[in-house]
N, C-alpha and C positions, 0 to 999 in steps of 0.2 A: 390487576394492576394496571397502572400506569407509565408510561417508559418514555422519553425522551434521549434521543440519539445526537452527538456532537458532533458525529464525525462519521465519514460515511463507512471505512468499513466495524463497526460499530453495527449500523442500519441493516450491513448484511448479515451480520453476525444476528440478531434479531431476525431477521427473517427465514435463514436457515434453520433455528429454532422452533417456527412454526408460530411467534408470538407479532407477526403484523399487525392483530386488533387489539392489542394494547401500546402499540408504536402511537403513538400521540404529536409525535416533533421530531423534526431534522432538520438537516442544514441545505445551503442551498446546493450543496456538490454532493448529494447523497443522490445518484443517479442510477443505483443497483437493488432491486431493480428501478427502471426508470419510474413508474407509480410512484415511487416511495415520496418525490417534492410536490406530487400531484394531491396526493389523497392526504396527507399529512400537510400538521403546522408548521412553515419554515418558521424557526425560531433566529437561528443564526445566518447572516449574509455576507458579503465579501465581494470585491472586485473582481466583474470579468476578465478574464486575462485573455481572452483567447485568439482578441487583438494586436497582441505582444507580439514579439519576438520574445525567445529564449531569456538572449541579451538585457532586455529590456527588462524581462519579469524580475532577472536577478536584481536588475537597477531598482526595480520599485521596489521589492522588497526589503531589501540594505536601507533605503532608503526613510521603509517608513520603521524599522528599527533606529536607525540614527535618531528619528526625532520621536522616539519614545510610544512612536503608534501603535494599536494593533493591525493586522490583515483582514480582521474578522470584526465584526459587531452583533453581539447579543441580544436582539430584543426580546429585552426582559421582561416587561410585560407581557408581553405575548408568552413567554415559558413558565412566568407565576399562573395565568389563565388558564394553564392545562394542567395542574395540580399534580404536578407530576410525582410519581412514588419513588422512579429510580430515574437518575440521570447518567448515561455515558458518554465519559468526558476522557483527554489524556492529559500528560503535561512531557510526549517524550519529544513534542516535535513543535514550536511557533510556527512553523510554513505551515503547519498542515492542519490546526483547530486550535482553538481560542484553549489554554491552561486549564486546570481544574479551578485554581484558583479564582481567577476572575468570575467562575460559575457560581462556586462558593459566594463569595463577596456577595453579585448582586441575587443572591438567594437571601444571606444577611437582611439585605437590606430592606428588601420586599418583605422579610417576615416566611418565607417559604420556606417548607421543610420538605425536605426530599432525601435522599441515597445518593448522595454520588458519589463513580463510582469509576478510577482512573484507570484506563487500558493502557498500558507503558510497557509491550511485549520487545524484547531487544534479538532475538534469536526465533527461529520456526519453531520449536518446542515451547517457546514463549508466549505462543502465540494460540497456539492448541490449548495452553492451559489458559489463555483467556476466554475461550471460548468455555469453557468448563467453570469459568467464574460465574457470568454474566447467568450462566443455566443455573445456576446454585443460587445468584442473586434474585435472578427472576421467578423462581420458583418451579423448575422444570429439568433440573439435573438428571435424571430419566435421560431425556432427548438430546441434552449437552455431552452426556457420556455415548451415545448413540450415533452421533454426529461425529464428536472426535474419534471415533472409532472405526467410522468408517472414511474417517480422511488419514486413518494413520495404516489403514487397509491399500488404501491406494495406492501409497508411499510405497508400502513394502511392497507391491508391483513391480513397478517401476523401479526399487535398488534389485531386485529379481534380476528384470529386462537386462541392467547394465551392468550387472558385476562379473569381474573379471577382464572386462572389457578396461582398456586405456582412458586416462582420463586426460580429455584435452585443459589446455592450461585456458581462460575463459573470466576478459575482461568484462563487467557490466557495469556501462554506463549511466549514471544516475542521473544527469545536467550536462549538456555540452556547452554551453556558453556563461559561464566558464567550467570547464570540467570538475565533476565530482566524481568520486570512486564512489563502488558499493557498500553500503554497512546496512548496521544490523540483522535482519532474518535475511538482505540478499543473496548472501555469499553461501548461506545455508541450503537456499533455492539450486544453487551451483552444485552444489556437494551431493545433495539430496538424489542431481539428476544425471550423476555419473562424473562431473567436471574437480577442475580442478580452481578456484576461483581464488583470480591475482589481480594486484591493483586494487586490494579491498581490505573492508575493516571488519571483518565478521563480529557482532554482535556491539559495533560501537558505533557513532555516530559518523558517516556521510562529510567525509569533508573533501573542498577545492583540493585540484592538485593541477601541474600542469601537465600539457601531452603527452611532453618528451617521461614525467612518469610511469602512465600509463604504456606508452612504444619500449620504455624501456623491460617491462614486463613479460615482453614477450607473449604475448595471448597467442594462444590459436583462432580462437575463437573471438569475436566482440562483440557484444550483446546491448544495442543501446534501449533505455528501459527509463522514458525520461517522465522524472515525476511531475504527474498530470495532465496526459496524453497518453491518448488510445492510438492502436495499431498504425494508423493515417500517421496522426503527429511526429510519432515515433521516429517513420518510413524516411518522412523528409529530412530531420536532424540525421537520422542516419548516412543518408545520402551525402551530409556534406561531412561526415566523419572516415566516411570509407578515404579516401586519399593517404590518410595519414595510415592507411596500417593496407598495405600494398600485400602484405604475406599474408594474412588472416582474412577468413571468415566477417563478415561484417552482418550484422540480423539486425531488425529491428523485433519488438516485441509491446503487446499490449501494455505499457505498464501500468495505468489504469487499474486495469482488470483485474490484471493477474500476480503484479510484481507486487508494487511500491503500499498498496493497502495492507492491513496487518488482520485479512481474515480468513473465512473457509477457502477461497477463492485462489491461493498461495497453492493450494495441489495442483492445480489448474496448470500454474505457471511452471511447476517442478517438471512435469507432464511434458507442456510446450517445449521447456529446457533439454528434458533427456529426449525430444524427438531432433532439437539441431545437432546435440553431442553425440546422438547414437542411431541416425538412422538404418531404418529397418532391422536394428533392436528395439528401441520404443515402440511406440504404438503414436502413430502420426501425430500433429497437434491438432487441435481442433479448426476450423473453418474462421479467418480472422484473430488469430491469434498471432502467430509469428510473419517474417517476410526475410528472406535475403536480397541484400541491397548489392546490385554489382557494382 
């Protein structure tokens, strides 16, 4: 089977299932493992926003949408040349990846026949279910079941470590300029780590709010987890946010690695959050996962 992944989290799932030899196409953002976008054909491109501030990125995204333009470019000819059997895409977020409808339209135009699977999880349990679905559609259901069982065992271990302990109030900020609340599966990560998510929308889309909305929730801990950023970038933004929360701990987390991408590494995110919320009870976070901001 020849597989194309049109979103980074799906690429991570494919590798976790041991299907890297079947993976033939990825996006320019598929950086885990780093070899993915080197070894495979890149079939989706987009603007490099690394030189922009969060506010500038927000303005660019809004301008693109207002103009009816896409954030990503599908290299349809390259996709068709790969002759994929299975294409993994999504409809959850226009900011994160191409919608599945765009892919299907391109395939129809090119006369390319492929099974298009849209992965649209809203909760942590949904994310685990998508791993099983990918395994089934890719012909390796037993591998997927074993992977999910191992992930659930790790979640169970965290739950046992934090059981009976006070649950701090935790606000996860998914964007800082303007501020966005934590949505979809992110509040579930806080709950699984032994915290109480506040200023959050469990299972629902993250939305723009004002800083007073976040401070009014009276969080004990604020975790800055900006989509598209790893730990160093998150820490820079957390330093700007910290003065707004003089009575709370402010932490940065490797957002792109372990929080915002709905793949197997979300369990790493739960373990990292547990280390923040319950130091001494939970296992220490992996190096490069979290950082407290003074």
